[in-house]
C-alpha positions in Angstrom: -12.1 37.9 15.3 -11.3 38.7 12.1 -12.7 36.1 9.2 -9.7 34.8 7.0 -11.0 34.9 3.0 -8.8 32.0 1.0 -8.9 33.2 -2.7 -9.7 29.8 -4.7 -6.5 28.7 -6.7 -6.4 29.9 -9.9 -6.3 27.5 -13.1 -2.8 27.9 -13.8 -1.4 26.8 -10.1 -4.3 24.3 -10.1 -2.7 22.8 -13.1 0.5 22.9 -11.8 -0.1 21.6 -9.3 -1.8 18.7 -10.9 0.8 18.4 -13.5 3.8 17.8 -10.7 1.4 15.3 -8.7 0.6 13.2 -11.8 4.5 13.0 -12.1 4.9 12.1 -8.7 6.4 14.2 -7.1 6.8 15.0 -3.1 5.1 18.3 -1.1 8.5 20.3 -1.5 8.9 19.5 -5.0 5.3 20.5 -5.9 5.6 23.9 -3.9 9.2 24.4 -6.0 7.3 23.8 -8.5 4.7 26.0 -8.3 6.9 28.7 -7.2 8.5 28.8 -10.2 6.1 29.4 -12.2 4.0 31.7 -10.3 6.6 33.7 -8.8 4.5 36.8 -9.2 1.9 35.3 -6.4 4.7 33.8 -3.9 7.7 35.1 -2.0 9.1 31.7 -1.5 7.9 27.6 -1.8 7.6 27.9 2.3 4.9 30.2 1.3 3.5 27.8 -1.8 3.2 24.9 0.2 1.1 26.8 3.5 -0.8 28.0 0.7 -1.4 24.0 -0.4 -2.3 23.2 3.0 -5.3 25.4 3.6 -6.7 24.8 0.0 -6.2 21.2 -0.1 -9.3 20.2 -0.9 -9.4 22.3 -3.8 -6.3 20.9 -4.9 -7.6 17.1 -4.3 -11.0 17.8 -6.1 -9.0 19.3 -9.4 -6.8 16.1 -9.6 -9.7 13.8 -8.9 -12.1 15.7 -11.8 -8.8 16.5 -14.1 -7.9 12.3 -13.7 -11.9 11.5 -14.8 -11.3 13.6 -18.0 -8.2 12.6 -18.9 -8.6 9.0 -18.0 -11.7 9.6 -20.5 -9.5 11.1 -23.2 -6.4 8.8 -23.2 -9.1 5.7 -23.6 -10.7 7.3 -26.6 -7.3 8.3 -28.4 -5.0 5.6 -27.5 -7.2 2.6 -26.1 -5.0 3.1 -22.3 -5.4 4.0 -19.1 -3.9 7.1 -17.6 -0.7 7.1 -16.7 -0.1 7.7 -13.0 3.4 7.1 -11.2 3.4 4.4 -8.9 5.0 6.6 -5.4 6.1 4.7 -2.7 3.6 6.8 -0.9 0.5 5.8 -3.0 1.7 2.4 -2.5 1.7 2.4 1.0 -1.9 4.6 0.7 -3.7 2.4 -1.3 -2.5 -0.3 1.3 -3.4 1.2 4.2 -7.3 1.8 3.3 -7.3 -1.7 2.0 -6.4 -2.8 5.0 -8.6 -0.9 6.5 -11.8 -2.7 4.7 -12.0 0.0 1.8 -12.9 -1.5 -1.2 -9.7 -1.3 -4.1 -12.2 1.6 -6.1 -13.1 3.4 -2.8 -9.5 3.3 -2.3 -8.4 4.4 -5.7 -10.9 7.5 -5.0 -9.2 8.7 -1.7 -5.9 8.9 -3.7 -7.4 10.5 -6.4 -6.0 7.8 -8.5 -8.6 6.2 -11.0 -9.4 2.4 -10.8 -7.8 1.6 -14.6 -4.5 3.1 -13.6 -4.2 0.8 -10.5 -5.4 -2.2 -12.8 -4.2 -2.1 -15.8 -1.0 0.1 -14.8 0.4 -0.6 -11.6 -1.0 -4.2 -11.4 1.2 -4.9 -14.3 4.5 -2.7 -13.2 4.5 -3.8 -10.0 3.3 -7.8 -9.9 3.5 -8.3 -6.2 0.9 -5.0 -5.8 -2.2 -7.2 -6.3 -1.3 -9.7 -4.2 -0.8 -7.3 -1.5 -4.0 -6.0 -1.3 -6.2 -9.4 -1.7 -2.9 -10.8 1.3 -3.7 -7.4 3.4 -7.9 -8.0 2.6 -8.0 -11.3 4.0 -5.9 -10.6 7.2 -8.0 -7.6 7.7 -11.3 -10.1 7.0 -9.4 -12.8 9.2 -9.3 -9.9 12.2 -13.4 -9.0 12.0 -13.9 -12.8 11.9 -12.0 -13.8 15.0 -13.5 -10.4 16.4 -16.9 -11.9 15.8 -16.2 -14.8 17.2 -14.7 -13.8 20.3 -18.0 -11.8 20.6 -20.6 -14.8 20.0 -18.5 -17.0 22.6 -17.8 -14.5 25.2 -14.6 -13.2 26.9 -12.4 -11.9 30.0 -11.9 -8.4 30.2 -9.2 -7.2 32.6 -10.0 -4.6 34.5 -8.4 -2.4 36.6 -9.8 -0.2 40.0 -7.6 3.1 41.0 -8.6 4.2 44.2 -7.2 7.0 45.6 -6.0 6.2 50.1 -4.4 8.3 52.9 -2.6 6.1 55.5 -1.8 7.3 59.2 2.1 7.5 59.8 3.6 8.8 62.5 4.4 12.1 60.5 0.3 12.4 59.9 -1.1 11.0 57.1 0.1 9.5 53.6 -1.7 9.5 50.3 -1.2 7.1 47.5 -3.1 5.1 45.3 -4.1 1.7 45.7 -4.7 -0.6 42.3 -6.8 -3.7 42.4 -7.2 -6.0 39.2 -10.1 -8.0 38.6 -11.1 -10.0 36.0 -15.0 -9.3 34.7 -16.6 -12.0 32.3 -18.9 -10.8 29.1 -21.1 -13.2 28.0 -21.6 -14.2 25.0 -24.5 -12.1 22.2 -26.9 -14.4 20.7 -26.6 -11.6 18.1 -23.5 -12.4 17.6 -23.6 -16.1 17.6 -26.4 -15.8 15.3 -24.6 -13.6 12.7 -21.9 -15.9 12.8 -23.6 -19.2 12.2 -25.5 -17.3 9.1 -22.4 -15.9 7.9 -20.3 -18.7 8.4 -22.4 -21.7 8.6 -25.0 -21.1 6.1 -27.9 -21.2 8.8 -30.7 -19.3 7.2 -32.9 -17.2 9.7 -35.7 -19.0 9.5 -36.2 -23.2 9.3 -37.8 -23.6 5.5 -40.3 -26.0 7.3 -39.7 -28.9 5.2 -39.1 -30.3 8.7 -36.0 -32.5 7.7 -33.8 -33.7 10.6 -31.0 -31.1 9.8 -33.4 -28.0 10.1 -35.1 -29.5 13.2 -31.2 -29.8 15.0 -30.3 -25.9 13.7 -34.1 -25.0 14.9 -32.9 -26.9 18.6 -30.1 -25.2 18.8 -31.2 -21.4 17.6 -33.6 -21.6 20.4 -31.9 -23.0 23.5 -29.4 -19.9 22.1 -32.2 -17.5 22.0 -32.9 -19.5 26.4 -29.4 -18.8 27.4 
């Protein structure tokens, strides 16, 4: 099979993409903008769209490095963060990444937007964004805490066993399936119990040795957990 070699996007194409991207234009609008500026290279906006998809890492890398340098320039010249349009798509992506456990800084990297732009411009212009990010992170933390608690206490798992069967009838054998639903108990995990108690109740890994009544009670309970 012949290997397809994709040429690195030219500086002109990358800059045109960046200018349209930072203004918050859609993918189709970006493709049209590049086609308008570089008609000598592309046949149609559709060809530009396919070209962008094939070279997306190069475009993202350029945008990330360019926003960093432009942020430094903006801070030195005006003392303000780099202005990037807060589109509904960027807002949704930011909320989605934070909901999956990413820090705000990491989520900013993933959408190629400087953290300063989010904290000093987006948070001010969209006064609900910061609270939504906090709320969605808290909800994610609660989900994880509930999952840890469930694993620590144990839970019932419903299992469906499907078996092929063949019944003998007057007309011969009739094939089918038999579904048997059972319930399996998954016992609590001592490791999950220990992790929960340390992080939620402030227990230490080992008693400090002062032999206080509180520490002795903790030690006795931990010993019981390990025995079980």
